[in-house]
N, C-alpha and C positions, 0 to 999 in steps of 0.2 A: 427229854426236854418237855417243858410245859409252859403255858402262858406266852408271854412275848418272846421268850427265848426261841420259840418255834420259828419266828421270822428270820432267824439266821440262815434258814434253808433257801431264802429268796435272793434274787439278784439285788445288788446294793440299791439301785434306784427304786425298785419295787418296795424293798424293806423300808426305806426312808419315807416314801410317800404314804405307805400304809400306817406306819408308826405315827405319822403326823396327824392322821384323821381319827385315831383311836381315842375314845373317851376314857376318863379316869377309871371307871369301874367296868370297862369293857375287856373281856378276857379272850385271848386267842386260843382256839381249840385245835386248829389245824392250819398248816401253811405249806405250800409246795410250789415249785415251778413245774410247768407242763412238759410232757414229752413233745418236743417241738416239731417232730416229723408228723405228728397228728394234728397240728394246728391248721385251720382252714386255709390261711394264706400260704402256707408251705405246700400243702397237698394240692392246692389249685395251680401251683406253678410247675408241678411235676409232669402232669399229663401234656400240656402244651409243649413243654421242653422236650419230652420224649418223642412226640409226633414231629416236631420241628427237626430234631436231630435225625430221626429216621429219614425224613425228606432229604436232608443234606447228604446223608450217606448214600441214598439211592441216586441222587443227582450226581454225586462225585463218582460213583461206580459206573454209571452209564457214560458219563463224560470220559472217564478213563478208557473204557472199552472202545469208544468212538475214536479217541485220540490215538490209541495204540494201533488200532486196526488201520488208521489212515496214515500212520507214521509221523504224526505231529507230536513229537515228544515235548516240545515247548508248551503246547496247549495242555498236555497232561500235567506238567509242573504247575502251570498257572491255575488250572482247575483245583488241584490239590491245595494250593495256597489259599485260594478264594473260599473254598468250602471249609477249611480248617478254622478260619476266623469266626464265622457265625456258629459253627459247631461248638467251639469252646465257650462262646458267649451263652448259648442255650444251656450248656451244662452248668454254667455258673448261676443261672437264674434261681433254681431251687436252693442252692447253697446260700445265696445272698438273702433270700427270704428267711432261711433258717437262722442265719446270723442276725438278721434284723429283728427276730422275735426273742432275742436273748434276754431282754429286760422284762419279759412277762412273768408275773407271779400272782398267786392267789392266797387268800386267807379266809378262814371261817372263824367268826367270833361267836360269843354267846348271844349276839344280837343280829348279825347279818353276814352275808357273803361279800367280800371285797375283792374286786378284780382290777389288776393293773396290767392292761394288755398293750403291748407295743407291736405295731405292724407297719412296715414301710416307713419307719422313723416317726410315726405318729402315736401319741399316747391316747388310749381310750380307758378312762377310769370310771368304774361303775360300782354301785353298792346295791344289794338286794336284801330285803328283810323277809320275815316269815311269810308275807303275803305272796311271794313268788314261788314258794315251795309246792303248793297243790297243783299248779299247772306245769311243773317242770318236766322236761323230756330227757330221758337217759338213753344214750346210744353207746353200746359196748362194742369194742373192736376185738379181734381174735386174740390179741395179746393181753387182754384184760384191762387195757386202758380204755378211755372213752370220753364222751362229752356229757356234761350235765347242763342242758340248755335251760336257762332261766328266763330268757326273753327272745322273741322273734320279731324283728322289725321288717315290715314289707313296704316297698315303694316302687313306683314305676320308673323305669330307665329305658335306655335304648341299646339295641344290639349293634354289631358292627355295620349292619345294613340299614341302620337308623330306624328299624321297626321297633315299636314299643314292646317292652317285656317287664313282667312283674319280677322284681328281685327280692330275695330274702337274705337277711343277715342275722346270724344266730349269736347270742351272747350268753356267757355263763362260764362255768368251769370246763374249759375245752382242753382236750388232750391230757387229762389227769390219769395218773397211774392208779390201778386198782379202783376203777370207777364205782364198782358196787359197794366197796367199803366206804368210799367218800360219800356216796349217796346215802347210805345208812347213817353216817355221821351227821350229814346235813339234816336229815329227818329227825334224828334224836335231839339235835341241838335247837333247831328252829321249828320243829313240828311238821305235821303232814303225814297222813296215812299212806301205807304202801300201795293201796289200791288207787291212789289218785294220780300217780305218775304214768305218763306214756313211756313205754320202754321198747327198745328194739336192739337187735344185734346186727353187726356188720362184719 
């Protein structure tokens, strides 16, 4: 496939939105949906869910030992029921984030990178031209997928204890398959020397 036919690989909402902003003489060079497990919003949900689930399992196990050693079988049943509900909910969090990112899609044209990112039901639509290429950061994962970060936004927020903390949000082609190939394609299309990018592996 070539040209706008490449957009067929995108989720319907992303395809329609990107097609709507393309100019007459703008050609699509590459288009793809991300590997959703590599998206920040999905990855960020996995670790808290894992810790929370581990806590629930330990709490249930200790409660069961105490209940059985004391002969309180009704307490054992109650604890099992109470712990099962939050346990199942914690398992669902990463899956819901994964499902919520289903509308994300990317396109590279002869003029710019177009990003249609969906997270938590909210749309983040961004475009980056050749000026973003020299400062981009490439992060490669062990499976060959990775992130091409085109913009980093920093701002002050607050932690759970209300103390101030500097937060960073990264934007670009996140969770793309064969990230090195996509990086080379972005450079070849929009310009930017190989020695200008920051690169690291994870």
